[in-house]
C-alpha positions as protocol buffer text, in pm:
chain_id: "A"
residue {
  index: 1
  type: MET
  ca { x: 3233 y: -2423 z: -4455 }
}
residue {
  index: 2
  type: THR
  ca { x: 3047 y: -2189 z: -4684 }
}
residue {
  index: 3
  type: ARG
  ca { x: 2815 y: -2469 z: -4789 }
}
residue {
  index: 4
  type: VAL
  ca { x: 2735 y: -2556 z: -4425 }
}
residue {
  index: 5
  type: ILE
  ca { x: 2649 y: -2194 z: -4343 }
}
residue {
  index: 6
  type: LEU
  ca { x: 2431 y: -2170 z: -4654 }
}
residue {
  index: 7
  type: ALA
  ca { x: 2246 y: -2493 z: -4563 }
}
residue {
  index: 8
  type: LEU
  ca { x: 2179 y: -2367 z: -4209 }
}
residue {
  index: 9
  type: ALA
  ca { x: 2051 y: -2036 z: -4344 }
}
residue {
  index: 10
  type: LEU
  ca { x: 1804 y: -2221 z: -4567 }
}
residue {
  index: 11
  type: LEU
  ca { x: 1677 y: -2437 z: -4280 }
}
residue {
  index: 12
  type: LEU
  ca { x: 1618 y: -2154 z: -4031 }
}
residue {
  index: 13
  type: PRO
  ca { x: 1287 y: -2031 z: -4182 }
}
residue {
  index: 14
  type: LEU
  ca { x: 1150 y: -2385 z: -4163 }
}
residue {
  index: 15
  type: GLY
  ca { x: 1203 y: -2402 z: -3788 }
}
residue {
  index: 16
  type: GLY
  ca { x: 875 y: -2230 z: -3714 }
}
residue {
  index: 17
  type: CYS
  ca { x: 682 y: -2487 z: -3915 }
}
residue {
  index: 18
  type: PHE
  ca { x: 770 y: -2763 z: -3671 }
}
residue {
  index: 19
  type: GLY
  ca { x: 704 y: -2573 z: -3349 }
}
residue {
  index: 20
  type: GLY
  ca { x: 369 y: -2534 z: -3176 }
}
residue {
  index: 21
  type: GLY
  ca { x: 156 y: -2255 z: -3325 }
}
residue {
  index: 22
  type: ALA
  ca { x: -20 y: -1984 z: -3127 }
}
residue {
  index: 23
  type: PRO
  ca { x: -341 y: -2096 z: -2951 }
}
residue {
  index: 24
  type: SER
  ca { x: -659 y: -2033 z: -3145 }
}
residue {
  index: 25
  type: ASP
  ca { x: -899 y: -1766 z: -3022 }
}
residue {
  index: 26
  type: GLN
  ca { x: -1193 y: -1880 z: -2809 }
}
residue {
  index: 27
  type: PHE
  ca { x: -1515 y: -1676 z: -2832 }
}
residue {
  index: 28
  type: TYR
  ca { x: -1790 y: -1673 z: -2570 }
}
residue {
  index: 29
  type: ARG
  ca { x: -2154 y: -1568 z: -2570 }
}
residue {
  index: 30
  type: LEU
  ca { x: -2340 y: -1421 z: -2274 }
}
residue {
  index: 31
  type: ALA
  ca { x: -2669 y: -1605 z: -2220 }
}
residue {
  index: 32
  type: VAL
  ca { x: -2848 y: -1481 z: -1908 }
}
residue {
  index: 33
  type: PRO
  ca { x: -3126 y: -1696 z: -1756 }
}
residue {
  index: 34
  type: ALA
  ca { x: -3459 y: -1512 z: -1753 }
}
residue {
  index: 35
  type: PRO
  ca { x: -3619 y: -1429 z: -1415 }
}
residue {
  index: 36
  type: VAL
  ca { x: -3986 y: -1496 z: -1340 }
}
residue {
  index: 37
  type: VAL
  ca { x: -4234 y: -1349 z: -1587 }
}
residue {
  index: 38
  type: SER
  ca { x: -4410 y: -1036 z: -1459 }
}
residue {
  index: 39
  type: PRO
  ca { x: -4792 y: -1064 z: -1432 }
}
residue {
  index: 40
  type: SER
  ca { x: -4824 y: -716 z: -1585 }
}
residue {
  index: 41
  type: PRO
  ca { x: -4584 y: -461 z: -1738 }
}
residue {
  index: 42
  type: ILE
  ca { x: -4380 y: -267 z: -1482 }
}
residue {
  index: 43
  type: LEU
  ca { x: -4266 y: -4 z: -1730 }
}
residue {
  index: 44
  type: PRO
  ca { x: -4537 y: 162 z: -1940 }
}
residue {
  index: 45
  type: GLY
  ca { x: -4503 y: 289 z: -2294 }
}
residue {
  index: 46
  type: VAL
  ca { x: -4190 y: 253 z: -2508 }
}
residue {
  index: 47
  type: VAL
  ca { x: -3873 y: 168 z: -2316 }
}
residue {
  index: 48
  type: GLU
  ca { x: -3534 y: 226 z: -2477 }
}
residue {
  index: 49
  type: VAL
  ca { x: -3230 y: 42 z: -2339 }
}
residue {
  index: 50
  type: GLY
  ca { x: -2908 y: 231 z: -2411 }
}
residue {
  index: 51
  type: ARG
  ca { x: -2568 y: 82 z: -2475 }
}
residue {
  index: 52
  type: PHE
  ca { x: -2386 y: 43 z: -2144 }
}
residue {
  index: 53
  type: ALA
  ca { x: -2103 y: 284 z: -2075 }
}
residue {
  index: 54
  type: ALA
  ca { x: -1765 y: 138 z: -1976 }
}
residue {
  index: 55
  type: GLU
  ca { x: -1414 y: 273 z: -1946 }
}
residue {
  index: 56
  type: GLY
  ca { x: -1081 y: 125 z: -2053 }
}
residue {
  index: 57
  type: LEU
  ca { x: -1038 y: -253 z: -2052 }
}
residue {
  index: 58
  type: THR
  ca { x: -1389 y: -313 z: -1916 }
}
residue {
  index: 59
  type: GLY
  ca { x: -1534 y: -206 z: -2250 }
}
residue {
  index: 60
  type: GLU
  ca { x: -1313 y: -436 z: -2458 }
}
residue {
  index: 61
  type: ARG
  ca { x: -1382 y: -792 z: -2577 }
}
residue {
  index: 62
  type: ALA
  ca { x: -1103 y: -975 z: -2393 }
}
residue {
  index: 63
  type: LEU
  ca { x: -1198 y: -1158 z: -2073 }
}
residue {
  index: 64
  type: LEU
  ca { x: -1040 y: -983 z: -1774 }
}
residue {
  index: 65
  type: TYR
  ca { x: -899 y: -1121 z: -1452 }
}
residue {
  index: 66
  type: SER
  ca { x: -739 y: -993 z: -1134 }
}
residue {
  index: 67
  type: TYR
  ca { x: -583 y: -1148 z: -825 }
}
residue {
  index: 68
  type: ARG
  ca { x: -747 y: -1118 z: -485 }
}
residue {
  index: 69
  type: ASP
  ca { x: -417 y: -1022 z: -324 }
}
residue {
  index: 70
  type: LYS
  ca { x: -350 y: -760 z: -594 }
}
residue {
  index: 71
  type: PRO
  ca { x: -688 y: -586 z: -639 }
}
residue {
  index: 72
  type: ASP
  ca { x: -537 y: -282 z: -811 }
}
residue {
  index: 73
  type: GLN
  ca { x: -395 y: -487 z: -1100 }
}
residue {
  index: 74
  type: VAL
  ca { x: -614 y: -606 z: -1389 }
}
residue {
  index: 75
  type: ALA
  ca { x: -499 y: -832 z: -1675 }
}
residue {
  index: 76
  type: ARG
  ca { x: -666 y: -973 z: -1984 }
}
residue {
  index: 77
  type: TYR
  ca { x: -657 y: -1312 z: -2150 }
}
residue {
  index: 78
  type: GLY
  ca { x: -484 y: -1314 z: -2486 }
}
residue {
  index: 79
  type: TYR
  ca { x: -703 y: -1572 z: -2663 }
}
residue {
  index: 80
  type: HIS
  ca { x: -1034 y: -1569 z: -2471 }
}
residue {
  index: 81
  type: LEU
  ca { x: -1281 y: -1313 z: -2605 }
}
residue {
  index: 82
  type: TRP
  ca { x: -1647 y: -1223 z: -2585 }
}
residue {
  index: 83
  type: VAL
  ca { x: -1830 y: -1236 z: -2920 }
}
residue {
  index: 84
  type: GLU
  ca { x: -1903 y: -865 z: -2868 }
}
residue {
  index: 85
  type: ALA
  ca { x: -1786 y: -603 z: -2620 }
}
residue {
  index: 86
  type: PRO
  ca { x: -1954 y: -643 z: -2277 }
}
residue {
  index: 87
  type: PRO
  ca { x: -2148 y: -311 z: -2306 }
}
residue {
  index: 88
  type: VAL
  ca { x: -2322 y: -447 z: -2617 }
}
residue {
  index: 89
  type: LEU
  ca { x: -2376 y: -793 z: -2466 }
}
residue {
  index: 90
  type: LEU
  ca { x: -2536 y: -646 z: -2155 }
}
residue {
  index: 91
  type: GLN
  ca { x: -2760 y: -414 z: -2356 }
}
residue {
  index: 92
  type: ASN
  ca { x: -2882 y: -702 z: -2570 }
}
residue {
  index: 93
  type: GLN
  ca { x: -2943 y: -928 z: -2271 }
}
residue {
  index: 94
  type: LEU
  ca { x: -3136 y: -662 z: -2080 }
}
residue {
  index: 95
  type: VAL
  ca { x: -3355 y: -598 z: -2386 }
}
residue {
  index: 96
  type: ARG
  ca { x: -3421 y: -971 z: -2416 }
}
residue {
  index: 97
  type: LEU
  ca { x: -3504 y: -1011 z: -2047 }
}
residue {
  index: 98
  type: LEU
  ca { x: -3742 y: -713 z: -2041 }
}
residue {
  index: 99
  type: ARG
  ca { x: -3926 y: -860 z: -2339 }
}
residue {
  index: 100
  type: GLU
  ca { x: -3933 y: -1220 z: -2217 }
}
residue {
  index: 101
  type: THR
  ca { x: -4047 y: -1128 z: -1865 }
}
residue {
  index: 102
  type: ARG
  ca { x: -4301 y: -878 z: -2004 }
}
residue {
  index: 103
  type: ALA
  ca { x: -4165 y: -620 z: -1763 }
}
residue {
  index: 104
  type: ALA
  ca { x: -4219 y: -352 z: -2028 }
}
residue {
  index: 105
  type: SER
  ca { x: -4488 y: -301 z: -2291 }
}
residue {
  index: 106
  type: THR
  ca { x: -4242 y: -224 z: -2575 }
}
residue {
  index: 107
  type: VAL
  ca { x: -3863 y: -248 z: -2557 }
}
residue {
  index: 108
  type: VAL
  ca { x: -3637 y: -96 z: -2824 }
}
residue {
  index: 109
  type: THR
  ca { x: -3281 y: 24 z: -2882 }
}
residue {
  index: 110
  type: ALA
  ca { x: -3176 y: 358 z: -3030 }
}
residue {
  index: 111
  type: ASP
  ca { x: -3114 y: 218 z: -3378 }
}
residue {
  index: 112
  type: LEU
  ca { x: -3490 y: 166 z: -3426 }
}
residue {
  index: 113
  type: ARG
  ca { x: -3541 y: 544 z: -3398 }
}
residue {
  index: 114
  type: VAL
  ca { x: -3865 y: 511 z: -3199 }
}
residue {
  index: 115
  type: PRO
  ca { x: -3931 y: 800 z: -2957 }
}
residue {
  index: 116
  type: PRO
  ca { x: -3914 y: 643 z: -2608 }
}
residue {
  index: 117
  type: ASP
  ca { x: -4117 y: 724 z: -2298 }
}
residue {
  index: 118
  type: ILE
  ca { x: -3855 y: 579 z: -2063 }
}
residue {
  index: 119
  type: LEU
  ca { x: -3477 y: 537 z: -2094 }
}
residue {
  index: 120
  type: ILE
  ca { x: -3267 y: 274 z: -1918 }
}
residue {
  index: 121
  type: GLU
  ca { x: -2899 y: 364 z: -1897 }
}
residue {
  index: 122
  type: GLY
  ca { x: -2622 y: 148 z: -1754 }
}
residue {
  index: 123
  type: ARG
  ca { x: -2256 y: 190 z: -1661 }
}
residue {
  index: 124
  type: LEU
  ca { x: -2041 y: -121 z: -1629 }
}
residue {
  index: 125
  type: ARG
  ca { x: -1783 y: -80 z: -1352 }
}
residue {
  index: 126
  type: ARG
  ca { x: -1637 y: -430 z: -1306 }
}
residue {
  index: 127
  type: PHE
  ca { x: -1666 y: -743 z: -1520 }
}
residue {
  index: 128
  type: GLU
  ca { x: -1376 y: -970 z: -1431 }
}
residue {
  index: 129
  type: GLN
  ca { x: -1264 y: -1304 z: -1297 }
}
residue {
  index: 130
  type: LEU
  ca { x: -1107 y: -1317 z: -951 }
}
residue {
  index: 131
  type: VAL
  ca { x: -810 y: -1557 z: -954 }
}
residue {
  index: 132
  type: GLY
  ca { x: -672 y: -1732 z: -648 }
}
residue {
  index: 133
  type: ALA
  ca { x: -834 y: -1916 z: -361 }
}
residue {
  index: 134
  type: ALA
  ca { x: -1208 y: -1962 z: -417 }
}
residue {
  index: 135
  type: PRO
  ca { x: -1213 y: -1841 z: -781 }
}
residue {
  index: 136
  type: SER
  ca { x: -1515 y: -1632 z: -872 }
}
residue {
  index: 137
  type: VAL
  ca { x: -1632 y: -1352 z: -1097 }
}
residue {
  index: 138
  type: VAL
  ca { x: -1745 y: -1005 z: -999 }
}
residue {
  index: 139
  type: VAL
  ca { x: -2003 y: -799 z: -1188 }
}
residue {
  index: 140
  type: GLU
  ca { x: -2070 y: -442 z: -1084 }
}
residue {
  index: 141
  type: MET
  ca { x: -2282 y: -186 z: -1268 }
}
residue {
  index: 142
  type: ASP
  ca { x: -2500 y: 121 z: -1220 }
}
residue {
  index: 143
  type: LEU
  ca { x: -2851 y: 113 z: -1367 }
}
residue {
  index: 144
  type: GLY
  ca { x: -3071 y: 419 z: -1407 }
}
residue {
  index: 145
  type: VAL
  ca { x: -3429 y: 466 z: -1528 }
}
residue {
  index: 146
  type: ILE
  ca { x: -3530 y: 806 z: -1665 }
}
residue {
  index: 147
  type: ARG
  ca { x: -3870 y: 935 z: -1772 }
}
residue {
  index: 148
  type: VAL
  ca { x: -3819 y: 1123 z: -2099 }
}
residue {
  index: 149
  type: ARG
  ca { x: -4098 y: 1378 z: -2055 }
}
residue {
  index: 150
  type: GLY
  ca { x: -3984 y: 1602 z: -1771 }
}
residue {
  index: 151
  type: GLY
  ca { x: -3651 y: 1425 z: -1737 }
}
residue {
  index: 152
  type: GLY
  ca { x: -3738 y: 1270 z: -1402 }
}
residue {
  index: 153
  type: LEU
  ca { x: -3500 y: 1014 z: -1253 }
}
residue {
  index: 154
  type: LEU
  ca { x: -3714 y: 719 z: -1150 }
}
residue {
  index: 155
  type: LEU
  ca { x: -3443 y: 483 z: -1027 }
}
residue {
  index: 156
  type: LEU
  ca { x: -3065 y: 484 z: -987 }
}
residue {
  index: 157
  type: ARG
  ca { x: -2892 y: 194 z: -812 }
}
residue {
  index: 158
  type: ASN
  ca { x: -2551 y: 30 z: -795 }
}
residue {
  index: 159
  type: TYR
  ca { x: -2554 y: -349 z: -823 }
}
residue {
  index: 160
  type: ARG
  ca { x: -2265 y: -578 z: -738 }
}
residue {
  index: 161
  type: VAL
  ca { x: -2267 y: -959 z: -744 }
}
residue {
  index: 162
  type: GLU
  ca { x: -1975 y: -1195 z: -684 }
}
residue {
  index: 163
  type: LYS
  ca { x: -2042 y: -1546 z: -813 }
}
residue {
  index: 164
  type: PRO
  ca { x: -1825 y: -1852 z: -734 }
}
residue {
  index: 165
  type: MET
  ca { x: -1682 y: -2060 z: -1018 }
}
residue {
  index: 166
  type: VAL
  ca { x: -1695 y: -2441 z: -1038 }
}
residue {
  index: 167
  type: GLY
  ca { x: -1342 y: -2445 z: -1185 }
}
residue {
  index: 168
  type: ASP
  ca { x: -1063 y: -2200 z: -1258 }
}
residue {
  index: 169
  type: GLN
  ca { x: -1071 y: -2182 z: -1639 }
}
residue {
  index: 170
  type: PRO
  ca { x: -1206 y: -1898 z: -1856 }
}
residue {
  index: 171
  type: ALA
  ca { x: -1497 y: -2118 z: -1970 }
}
residue {
  index: 172
  type: ASP
  ca { x: -1592 y: -2166 z: -1602 }
}
residue {
  index: 173
  type: ALA
  ca { x: -1578 y: -1789 z: -1560 }
}
residue {
  index: 174
  type: VAL
  ca { x: -1823 y: -1742 z: -1850 }
}
residue {
  index: 175
  type: VAL
  ca { x: -2079 y: -1968 z: -1679 }
}
residue {
  index: 176
  type: ALA
  ca { x: -2037 y: -1772 z: -1356 }
}
residue {
  index: 177
  type: PHE
  ca { x: -2071 y: -1441 z: -1545 }
}
residue {
  index: 178
  type: GLN
  ca { x: -2404 y: -1557 z: -1686 }
}
residue {
  index: 179
  type: GLY
  ca { x: -2534 y: -1634 z: -1339 }
}
residue {
  index: 180
  type: ALA
  ca { x: -2401 y: -1311 z: -1190 }
}
residue {
  index: 181
  type: VAL
  ca { x: -2555 y: -1092 z: -1462 }
}
residue {
  index: 182
  type: GLY
  ca { x: -2884 y: -1280 z: -1420 }
}
residue {
  index: 183
  type: GLU
  ca { x: -2880 y: -1198 z: -1047 }
}
residue {
  index: 184
  type: VAL
  ca { x: -2805 y: -831 z: -1113 }
}
residue {
  index: 185
  type: PHE
  ca { x: -3090 y: -800 z: -1362 }
}
residue {
  index: 186
  type: GLY
  ca { x: -3319 y: -991 z: -1125 }
}
residue {
  index: 187
  type: HIS
  ca { x: -3246 y: -739 z: -846 }
}
residue {
  index: 188
  type: PHE
  ca { x: -3303 y: -457 z: -1095 }
}
residue {
  index: 189
  type: LEU
  ca { x: -3646 y: -589 z: -1197 }
}
residue {
  index: 190
  type: ALA
  ca { x: -3741 y: -637 z: -832 }
}
residue {
  index: 191
  type: ASP
  ca { x: -3645 y: -275 z: -755 }
}
residue {
  index: 192
  type: LEU
  ca { x: -3851 y: -157 z: -1052 }
}
residue {
  index: 193
  type: ALA
  ca { x: -4153 y: -352 z: -930 }
}
residue {
  index: 194
  type: GLU
  ca { x: -4135 y: -170 z: -595 }
}
residue {
  index: 195
  type: LYS
  ca { x: -4136 y: 177 z: -757 }
}
residue {
  index: 196
  type: THR
  ca { x: -4512 y: 237 z: -784 }
}
residue {
  index: 197
  type: GLU
  ca { x: -4457 y: 593 z: -917 }
}
residue {
  index: 198
  type: ILE
  ca { x: -4318 y: 448 z: -1240 }
}
residue {
  index: 199
  type: ARG
  ca { x: -4661 y: 329 z: -1354 }
}
């Protein structure tokens, strides 16, 4: 009997070797399609894009989801992550779009230590997948444009876009996020173009 118990004790640690391991982490980039190129710069001088503010789970790397019938509850995927936190991804994408569309003469971030003429600040409010019937993603953020000299507020708007998904998997959500962020930034550039006092 003692030998049987001893044999079982030796086999127990090996049990985990034969079972299925934990899923591997999946990492996703945010690649936003560029809007139409501006014929001339909308924002003069040096434009600095700040890192987006975000609170709680919205500022973390895990992809988030919520159910339409339970809008007050937010959950996160355990193995599906952005390559960087969304505030950093959005900052980088907005810098890229402003440069590629030539909407600004010079676009920098704070780490370059170049004195800016104009600041763009953002606050990310929602960045999550909506699970249930008609799966989609929702992106909501505030974007503000500030003139450094004099501290004048040139633009402050809230943008919200809900984009349908072609499937119901996290990878489908990432594609929808890219389109939704592209629409938000497109609306932002259009609003900037209408503000003639910026020039």
